[in-house]
Backbone bond lengths (Angstrom), bond angles and torsions (degrees), N, CA, C in turn:
res aa  C-N    CA-C-N  psi(-1)  N-CA   C-N-CA  omega(-1)  CA-C   N-CA-C  phi
1 M - - - 1.458 - - 1.527 109.92 -
2 K 1.324 116.40 131.70 1.454 120.87 178.04 1.521 109.71 -70.32
3 K 1.318 116.35 132.39 1.450 120.61 -176.89 1.532 110.43 -69.47
4 E 1.340 115.20 138.49 1.454 120.47 -176.68 1.516 110.48 -154.33
5 L 1.315 116.01 142.78 1.462 122.48 171.14 1.524 107.98 -111.04
6 E 1.326 116.07 137.28 1.465 121.01 176.41 1.520 108.26 -135.20
7 L 1.317 116.27 119.09 1.457 121.80 -179.44 1.528 109.59 -113.39
8 T 1.325 115.36 119.04 1.459 121.61 174.77 1.518 108.00 -112.05
9 I 1.317 116.93 123.35 1.460 121.32 178.19 1.528 108.93 -117.67
10 H 1.310 115.36 128.33 1.461 120.01 174.16 1.530 109.55 -91.37
11 E 1.340 114.41 -37.70 1.461 119.67 178.39 1.522 108.32 -169.83
12 A 1.333 116.09 144.04 1.461 121.14 174.15 1.519 108.65 -134.12
13 V 1.342 115.08 136.20 1.462 121.10 -174.39 1.519 109.17 -125.91
14 Y 1.335 115.21 135.91 1.459 122.03 174.59 1.521 107.36 -114.13
15 G 1.322 116.82 106.82 1.454 119.32 -171.99 1.521 109.11 67.88
16 N 1.310 115.72 -121.24 1.467 120.11 175.98 1.525 111.95 -104.13
17 K 1.323 116.35 8.91 1.461 120.93 -175.06 1.523 111.30 -105.32
18 K 1.313 116.63 126.43 1.453 121.27 175.13 1.523 108.75 -77.15
19 V 1.341 116.59 121.33 1.469 120.49 -177.01 1.520 112.85 -109.90
20 L 1.335 117.84 -20.35 1.457 121.13 178.18 1.522 109.71 -137.20
21 G 1.316 115.41 140.45 1.457 121.05 172.37 1.512 109.68 -102.84
22 A 1.306 117.37 -153.08 1.459 121.33 -178.59 1.523 110.43 -74.02
23 L 1.325 116.08 128.42 1.463 120.40 175.80 1.524 110.23 -158.56
24 L 1.321 114.75 159.97 1.463 122.27 -178.99 1.520 108.68 -137.09
25 L 1.345 116.24 128.71 1.454 121.54 177.21 1.520 109.60 -129.72
26 R 1.323 115.49 143.30 1.465 121.31 176.91 1.525 109.53 -132.16
27 I 1.333 115.30 145.62 1.457 121.26 174.44 1.515 108.66 -146.00
28 K 1.337 116.06 135.12 1.457 121.66 -179.18 1.526 110.25 -110.80
29 A 1.315 115.87 160.03 1.460 121.37 177.83 1.524 109.59 -57.56
30 G 1.328 116.71 136.39 1.451 121.63 179.12 1.516 114.26 80.17
31 E 1.322 117.03 0.27 1.453 121.66 -178.23 1.527 109.59 -104.54
32 C 1.334 115.72 143.53 1.453 120.83 175.39 1.524 108.59 -110.50
33 V 1.329 115.99 119.27 1.464 122.36 -177.61 1.518 108.33 -118.98
34 G 1.327 115.73 132.00 1.455 120.82 -179.55 1.516 112.34 -107.73
35 I 1.327 115.67 152.29 1.464 122.47 173.23 1.520 107.26 -125.30
36 I 1.329 116.37 123.06 1.456 120.67 178.36 1.522 109.40 -129.26
37 G 1.322 115.91 167.03 1.452 121.07 179.00 1.514 109.85 159.70
38 P 1.316 117.96 165.67 1.462 121.32 -179.83 1.519 111.70 -67.28
39 N 1.321 115.74 167.55 1.468 120.93 177.47 1.525 109.99 -58.69
40 G 1.331 115.68 136.60 1.457 120.51 178.79 1.515 114.36 79.57
41 A 1.339 117.02 10.01 1.471 120.19 -177.21 1.520 112.97 -74.45
42 G 1.350 116.72 -22.97 1.463 120.07 -178.57 1.511 114.02 113.72
43 K 1.344 117.40 12.61 1.464 121.12 -175.25 1.530 112.31 -61.88
44 T 1.326 116.33 -51.88 1.469 119.50 -179.79 1.525 111.14 -66.47
45 S 1.327 116.95 -31.76 1.470 120.34 178.04 1.528 110.78 -62.42
46 V 1.327 117.18 -34.12 1.468 120.67 176.58 1.527 110.07 -61.38
47 L 1.325 116.22 -45.21 1.465 119.86 -179.87 1.524 110.91 -64.88
48 R 1.317 116.46 -39.69 1.471 119.84 178.81 1.524 111.34 -65.54
49 A 1.313 116.08 -37.32 1.465 119.84 177.03 1.522 110.18 -65.36
50 L 1.318 116.02 -37.74 1.461 120.50 -178.37 1.526 111.88 -64.97
51 I 1.333 116.65 -42.99 1.471 118.91 -177.87 1.526 112.42 -87.45
52 G 1.351 116.83 -0.07 1.457 119.65 176.73 1.507 114.16 78.14
53 S 1.334 117.68 35.61 1.460 121.44 179.45 1.522 110.90 -58.51
54 K 1.326 115.51 136.44 1.468 120.96 -177.05 1.528 112.28 -75.24
55 I 1.340 117.91 -13.91 1.464 118.77 -178.33 1.529 111.57 -79.81
56 L 1.335 116.09 -8.70 1.460 120.83 177.27 1.523 109.83 -111.30
57 E 1.301 116.35 137.90 1.462 121.08 170.70 1.528 106.67 -98.99
58 T 1.329 115.68 106.85 1.459 120.20 -170.90 1.521 112.09 -114.66
59 N 1.314 115.37 130.36 1.460 122.03 172.30 1.522 106.81 -104.98
60 G 1.324 115.62 103.62 1.459 118.79 -177.20 1.513 111.27 -175.61
61 V 1.340 114.93 -171.93 1.461 121.61 -176.60 1.521 109.10 -135.02
62 L 1.337 116.36 132.33 1.456 121.87 171.99 1.517 108.71 -113.82
63 K 1.326 115.64 122.18 1.457 120.65 177.21 1.526 109.59 -113.82
64 K 1.326 115.23 135.42 1.452 121.05 173.93 1.518 108.12 -120.85
65 D 1.332 115.31 121.08 1.464 121.30 -176.82 1.528 110.91 54.99
66 G 1.332 115.19 36.69 1.459 121.03 176.92 1.507 115.56 83.24
67 I 1.341 117.78 -2.30 1.459 122.04 -177.87 1.529 109.66 -103.70
68 N 1.321 116.69 130.87 1.458 121.54 179.15 1.528 109.50 -73.50
69 I 1.351 116.14 115.60 1.465 120.36 -179.83 1.532 110.70 -115.54
70 S 1.317 117.04 17.68 1.461 121.77 -175.56 1.517 112.85 -59.67
71 R 1.312 117.21 -35.98 1.466 120.62 -173.73 1.526 113.24 -103.49
72 T 1.320 116.27 12.63 1.454 119.57 176.71 1.524 109.80 -80.31
73 S 1.319 117.35 171.23 1.462 121.32 178.66 1.524 109.65 -63.83
74 S 1.329 116.06 160.30 1.467 120.60 -179.94 1.525 111.01 -57.93
75 A 1.337 116.82 -42.07 1.461 120.58 -179.66 1.530 111.07 -63.17
76 R 1.318 116.25 -40.99 1.466 120.72 179.79 1.526 110.37 -69.98
77 R 1.306 116.15 -36.53 1.462 120.80 -176.92 1.526 111.57 -63.71
78 V 1.332 117.29 -40.65 1.463 120.25 -175.80 1.529 112.29 -95.21
79 E 1.308 117.41 7.77 1.463 119.81 177.97 1.526 109.26 -61.08
80 G 1.311 116.11 124.22 1.460 120.42 -178.85 1.516 113.60 85.39
81 I 1.350 116.78 4.69 1.459 121.34 179.29 1.527 108.72 -121.55
82 A 1.324 117.67 123.18 1.463 122.12 177.56 1.523 108.71 -109.63
83 Y 1.333 115.97 128.83 1.464 122.07 -174.96 1.523 109.81 -115.47
84 V 1.337 116.44 125.68 1.466 121.63 175.58 1.526 107.65 -113.60
85 P 1.331 118.40 104.59 1.468 121.11 -177.53 1.518 112.14 -71.21
86 Q 1.317 115.53 166.62 1.464 121.16 -177.62 1.521 111.34 -65.42
87 Q 1.306 117.63 -45.12 1.458 121.02 -178.02 1.523 110.27 -107.68
88 Y 1.328 114.89 167.30 1.470 120.52 179.23 1.528 110.43 55.34
89 R 1.335 115.05 53.60 1.459 120.51 -177.53 1.533 111.82 -60.71
90 V 1.340 115.47 -37.39 1.463 120.05 -177.30 1.525 109.66 -130.41
91 F 1.324 115.05 166.69 1.464 120.68 171.46 1.530 105.71 -88.19
92 P 1.336 117.88 106.47 1.464 121.24 -166.58 1.515 115.91 -62.89
93 S 1.329 118.11 -29.12 1.463 120.11 -176.60 1.528 112.96 -86.68
94 L 1.328 116.51 -6.68 1.460 120.63 179.16 1.526 110.69 -94.55
95 T 1.318 116.40 159.98 1.462 120.06 175.52 1.531 109.85 -75.37
96 I 1.309 114.51 169.30 1.466 119.81 176.48 1.523 110.20 -57.01
97 K 1.314 116.09 -47.54 1.458 120.27 -176.23 1.526 111.28 -65.93
98 E 1.325 117.11 -38.40 1.462 120.54 179.01 1.523 110.69 -65.66
99 N 1.332 116.88 -36.99 1.458 120.45 176.14 1.523 111.29 -60.70
100 V 1.313 115.98 -45.91 1.466 120.19 -178.24 1.528 110.40 -67.80
101 R 1.334 116.79 -36.98 1.465 120.46 179.33 1.528 111.41 -59.72
102 L 1.331 116.84 -34.18 1.460 120.34 177.97 1.526 111.05 -60.26
103 G 1.318 116.14 -34.73 1.454 119.51 177.56 1.516 111.66 -64.07
104 Q 1.330 116.81 -40.88 1.464 118.94 -178.43 1.522 112.29 -67.03
105 T 1.333 117.27 -25.81 1.468 118.80 178.51 1.527 111.01 -64.54
106 L 1.336 117.50 -19.78 1.465 121.80 178.56 1.523 111.93 -96.33
107 S 1.331 116.04 0.40 1.459 120.18 -177.07 1.523 111.64 -74.55
108 R 1.331 115.07 149.84 1.465 120.85 176.14 1.518 110.95 -82.08
109 E 1.332 116.77 -10.31 1.457 121.76 -178.13 1.520 109.89 -109.83
110 N 1.296 117.10 129.93 1.458 122.22 -179.26 1.526 109.36 -97.39
111 K 1.345 115.49 74.75 1.455 120.25 -178.28 1.521 110.31 -105.22
112 D 1.332 115.45 164.89 1.455 121.25 179.09 1.526 109.94 -60.87
113 F 1.335 116.99 122.69 1.459 120.01 -174.72 1.515 112.19 -66.67
114 D 1.325 117.54 -43.37 1.464 120.21 -177.30 1.526 111.04 -60.10
115 E 1.312 116.20 -38.96 1.465 119.89 178.32 1.528 110.57 -65.38
116 A 1.334 115.56 -43.83 1.465 119.86 178.67 1.521 110.98 -64.83
117 Y 1.327 116.52 -37.28 1.464 121.06 -178.68 1.526 110.78 -65.28
118 V 1.316 116.62 -40.75 1.469 120.41 178.50 1.523 110.44 -61.05
119 K 1.327 117.12 -40.98 1.461 120.80 178.85 1.524 110.96 -64.52
120 L 1.328 116.79 -41.00 1.458 120.29 178.90 1.524 111.46 -67.25
121 T 1.329 116.93 -32.19 1.462 120.85 179.60 1.523 111.31 -62.72
122 K 1.329 117.00 -30.72 1.468 120.70 178.33 1.525 111.23 -67.73
123 V 1.320 116.00 -26.73 1.470 120.30 177.92 1.526 110.57 -89.88
124 F 1.340 116.52 -40.63 1.460 122.18 -177.71 1.531 109.14 -117.96
125 P 1.330 118.76 92.47 1.472 121.46 -176.50 1.526 114.19 -56.86
126 I 1.341 118.68 -25.77 1.455 120.89 -179.84 1.524 111.20 -59.60
127 L 1.329 117.69 -23.50 1.467 120.90 -178.92 1.518 112.10 -68.32
128 S 1.322 117.34 -15.92 1.467 120.00 178.21 1.528 110.90 -66.77
129 Q 1.333 116.79 -16.89 1.463 121.69 175.32 1.532 109.58 -97.53
130 G 1.308 115.66 46.77 1.462 122.72 -170.11 1.513 115.89 -55.83
131 S 1.338 118.71 -27.49 1.468 120.77 -177.71 1.522 113.06 -87.23
132 K 1.321 116.84 -1.37 1.465 121.03 -178.56 1.525 109.91 -75.70
133 I 1.339 116.91 138.03 1.463 121.87 179.43 1.526 109.06 -71.32
134 A 1.317 117.03 136.35 1.461 121.64 -170.81 1.522 113.48 -63.64
135 N 1.349 117.32 -30.20 1.468 117.85 -178.39 1.525 112.76 -74.23
136 Q 1.321 117.42 -1.63 1.458 121.73 175.33 1.535 111.96 -91.75
137 L 1.317 115.96 -0.87 1.465 120.67 -176.64 1.525 111.56 -91.64
138 S 1.323 115.81 155.44 1.456 120.59 173.32 1.521 109.36 -72.84
139 G 1.330 116.75 169.19 1.461 119.89 178.30 1.511 112.57 -58.74
140 G 1.326 116.53 -41.31 1.463 120.15 179.47 1.518 112.22 -65.71
141 E 1.341 116.03 -40.80 1.463 119.96 178.72 1.524 110.85 -65.49
142 Q 1.327 116.49 -39.78 1.459 119.58 177.38 1.530 110.98 -62.32
143 Q 1.318 116.92 -37.78 1.457 119.49 179.27 1.521 111.00 -65.20
144 M 1.333 117.35 -36.68 1.460 120.32 177.58 1.529 110.86 -65.93
145 V 1.334 116.49 -39.82 1.469 120.24 177.79 1.524 109.65 -65.41
146 A 1.326 116.80 -40.22 1.467 120.18 178.62 1.526 110.86 -63.13
147 L 1.325 116.74 -39.74 1.465 119.96 176.98 1.525 110.98 -65.07
148 A 1.327 116.24 -43.18 1.464 120.02 179.01 1.522 110.56 -61.91
149 R 1.338 116.42 -41.26 1.473 120.46 178.02 1.530 110.41 -61.61
150 A 1.339 116.05 -41.67 1.463 120.10 178.73 1.527 110.89 -64.18
151 L 1.330 117.18 -42.60 1.465 120.48 -178.92 1.527 111.72 -69.46
152 A 1.327 116.89 -25.56 1.469 120.46 177.10 1.522 111.13 -64.12
153 Q 1.331 116.96 -17.44 1.465 120.83 176.62 1.532 111.94 -77.49
154 K 1.336 117.04 -9.04 1.457 121.79 -176.10 1.539 110.86 57.42
155 P 1.331 117.10 54.17 1.466 119.80 -174.69 1.529 112.91 -81.14
156 D 1.316 114.56 160.23 1.466 121.26 169.12 1.526 109.95 -90.17
157 F 1.354 114.58 -27.33 1.454 120.51 -177.49 1.526 110.49 -135.28
158 L 1.325 115.01 138.95 1.461 122.24 -179.60 1.522 108.10 -117.07
159 I 1.338 116.04 123.58 1.462 122.07 -177.84 1.524 108.24 -111.02
160 L 1.332 116.83 120.76 1.458 121.80 -176.05 1.525 110.48 -121.92
161 D 1.326 116.42 129.71 1.460 121.67 178.57 1.526 108.77 -108.82
162 E 1.331 116.44 109.00 1.466 123.65 178.00 1.535 112.04 50.87
163 P 1.329 118.69 59.33 1.464 120.36 -175.51 1.523 115.38 -67.20
164 T 1.349 118.98 -18.85 1.468 119.35 -178.26 1.522 113.65 -92.49
165 V 1.329 117.41 -3.09 1.469 120.09 -178.37 1.526 110.68 -64.99
166 G 1.334 116.30 129.83 1.456 120.86 173.17 1.508 115.42 78.18
167 I 1.328 119.10 11.55 1.459 120.17 177.88 1.528 109.81 -120.83
168 S 1.312 115.98 156.37 1.460 122.25 -173.74 1.527 111.27 -72.31
169 P 1.349 117.25 160.28 1.473 120.42 175.75 1.527 112.79 -54.73
170 R 1.317 116.86 -38.21 1.472 120.08 178.77 1.527 110.82 -64.67
171 S 1.337 116.20 -41.31 1.464 120.01 178.96 1.526 111.14 -68.75
172 I 1.335 116.88 -33.12 1.464 120.09 176.43 1.516 109.76 -62.45
173 R 1.341 116.11 -42.66 1.464 120.28 178.14 1.531 110.80 -59.80
174 T 1.324 115.85 -44.51 1.470 120.35 178.90 1.521 110.71 -63.53
175 L 1.329 116.51 -42.62 1.464 121.47 179.98 1.527 110.86 -59.88
176 L 1.314 117.37 -45.56 1.465 120.91 179.85 1.521 111.04 -61.53
177 D 1.325 115.97 -41.05 1.471 119.51 178.76 1.524 110.63 -63.04
178 Y 1.341 117.11 -41.22 1.460 120.55 179.05 1.528 111.13 -64.59
179 L 1.322 116.61 -41.42 1.465 120.10 -179.35 1.524 111.30 -63.72
180 K 1.324 116.85 -34.70 1.468 120.22 176.91 1.527 110.50 -64.79
181 I 1.329 115.93 -40.06 1.465 120.63 178.13 1.529 110.39 -64.99
182 I 1.330 115.16 -45.21 1.471 120.83 -177.38 1.522 111.19 -57.89
183 R 1.310 117.56 -47.36 1.461 120.38 -174.87 1.519 111.97 -73.81
184 K 1.335 117.66 -35.06 1.463 119.99 -176.69 1.524 112.36 -82.43
185 E 1.318 116.46 -51.69 1.464 119.95 -173.26 1.524 112.66 -81.27
186 L 1.336 117.56 -31.75 1.463 120.55 -178.44 1.519 112.38 -101.66
187 N 1.336 116.99 -6.21 1.475 122.29 178.81 1.521 112.04 56.28
188 I 1.328 115.55 40.20 1.459 121.54 179.23 1.522 109.12 -96.27
189 G 1.319 116.20 133.97 1.449 120.56 174.75 1.520 109.92 -79.35
190 C 1.336 117.00 134.82 1.463 121.29 -178.97 1.528 110.22 -117.48
191 L 1.315 116.46 128.75 1.462 122.65 173.66 1.518 106.66 -116.16
192 I 1.335 116.69 119.29 1.455 121.08 -170.06 1.525 111.14 -127.31
193 V 1.327 115.93 122.76 1.465 121.38 167.66 1.521 106.22 -90.49
194 E 1.321 117.55 127.89 1.461 119.61 -173.22 1.522 111.72 -151.38
195 H 1.333 115.51 138.62 1.466 121.02 176.14 1.521 111.63 -92.35
196 N 1.336 116.47 -20.64 1.466 121.93 179.89 1.527 108.28 -82.74
197 L 1.323 116.14 92.69 1.455 120.18 -172.31 1.519 112.48 -63.74
198 E 1.335 117.29 -41.32 1.458 119.61 -178.07 1.524 111.25 -62.26
199 A 1.329 116.28 -41.26 1.464 120.03 178.38 1.524 110.69 -63.20
200 L 1.321 116.33 -44.05 1.464 119.88 -178.32 1.526 111.56 -69.08
201 F 1.323 117.03 -40.60 1.464 120.23 179.54 1.528 111.33 -60.52
202 E 1.330 116.28 -27.46 1.469 119.94 -178.59 1.521 112.39 -71.15
203 I 1.321 117.67 -34.42 1.461 118.99 -171.59 1.525 114.61 -110.83
204 A 1.341 117.71 -16.28 1.468 119.91 -173.12 1.526 112.00 -80.75
205 D 1.332 115.32 145.08 1.464 121.76 170.75 1.519 110.36 -86.25
206 R 1.327 114.99 -40.45 1.464 121.35 179.12 1.525 109.21 -138.23
207 I 1.313 115.18 155.68 1.461 120.54 179.98 1.526 110.11 -135.81
208 Y 1.332 114.23 135.11 1.464 121.12 170.60 1.525 107.85 -103.25
209 V 1.330 116.61 132.23 1.462 121.57 173.96 1.523 107.69 -104.84
210 I 1.343 115.64 123.30 1.462 120.88 -176.66 1.522 110.04 -112.14
211 S 1.312 116.07 136.28 1.458 122.48 175.33 1.516 108.65 -143.44
212 N 1.322 116.23 132.67 1.466 121.29 -179.99 1.526 112.82 52.71
213 G 1.333 115.71 39.36 1.454 120.93 174.88 1.506 116.34 77.43
214 A 1.339 117.66 13.60 1.464 120.63 -178.73 1.525 110.01 -138.24
215 V 1.328 116.33 151.60 1.463 121.03 175.11 1.523 108.68 -76.57
216 V 1.340 115.54 121.74 1.467 119.52 -178.69 1.526 112.36 -109.41
217 L 1.337 116.93 -20.32 1.460 121.48 176.40 1.524 108.65 -143.69
218 E 1.322 116.43 149.75 1.463 121.89 175.75 1.519 108.00 -150.20
219 G 1.327 116.80 138.20 1.452 119.28 178.32 1.513 111.85 168.63
220 T 1.320 116.47 -173.96 1.457 121.78 175.79 1.528 108.44 -72.52
221 P 1.337 117.02 163.72 1.466 118.28 176.98 1.531 112.75 -54.82
222 E 1.327 116.97 -38.92 1.460 120.19 -179.58 1.527 110.83 -65.23
223 E 1.326 116.01 -41.41 1.467 119.97 179.44 1.524 111.53 -66.24
224 I 1.325 116.22 -41.34 1.459 119.92 -179.08 1.526 110.47 -69.32
225 R 1.329 116.37 -43.73 1.464 120.57 -177.81 1.527 111.81 -59.41
226 S 1.328 116.15 -38.34 1.464 120.46 -175.32 1.524 113.49 -89.61
227 N 1.343 116.64 -3.18 1.462 119.58 -177.65 1.528 110.45 -78.90
228 P 1.331 118.56 120.36 1.473 120.83 -178.09 1.522 113.38 -63.20
229 E 1.331 117.59 -18.34 1.465 120.19 -179.99 1.518 112.65 -73.18
230 L 1.335 117.15 -16.24 1.464 119.97 -177.78 1.523 111.29 -62.07
231 K 1.324 116.92 -45.07 1.460 119.72 179.28 1.530 110.69 -64.20
232 E 1.318 116.56 -35.26 1.458 119.75 179.83 1.522 110.66 -65.60
233 V 1.350 115.82 -37.45 1.469 119.64 179.49 1.532 110.42 -62.17
234 Y 1.342 115.84 -42.15 1.462 120.37 -176.51 1.522 113.77 -81.45
235 F 1.333 116.14 -38.07 1.455 119.10 -170.79 1.539 114.86 -118.24
236 G 1.333 116.53 -3.95 1.454 119.64 -179.27 1.525 111.13 80.32
237 K 1.306 115.69 176.98 1.453 120.20 -177.86 1.530 110.38 -73.87
């Protein structure tokens, strides 16, 4: 069976505020799916609903490989899903290697860490400086360590919240190249919330546009880019 995540939300509430209405999102292994929309549209709330964040009260269903896992434990729910939040990419007081090791503690596979670390170093050269303290790294370098930590979990799906925020154009280019490798060679599905539309249009297979907590457009990057409603979503009539 081809691996797939399907999130159906009927409603999500933060405190007394409704942040998401009815929406449906799907992502398959090896596929890159983007979520875009104006500030306050509900993009991050979608990711929190997906991983079962306790700060949201969500009425919905999460299916993995066709199986409803909505009511399973938090650990079971996120099994095979690695989440890289927008802020606090790394644990600043830990070394690079210690940060990545934390990812393996969440892995379903109990393999030799040093062997796995060497393999990751071939993809992320910054890991060769494993004893360096993470708060000494640039924003782009921290993002690479965060990605390596996520991949150390051996996930089927990678969830990224605004991965280009706070990193240089050169680091964004490197990040995009790494994401292409991840999805093609490792067959990992990527779900990305991103404000940098050009970066997302380059790597995404499909894009959901969210406004006021609901999906208002869906399609390929070419379809979304050429849709006249996109400007209306961001800037109004």
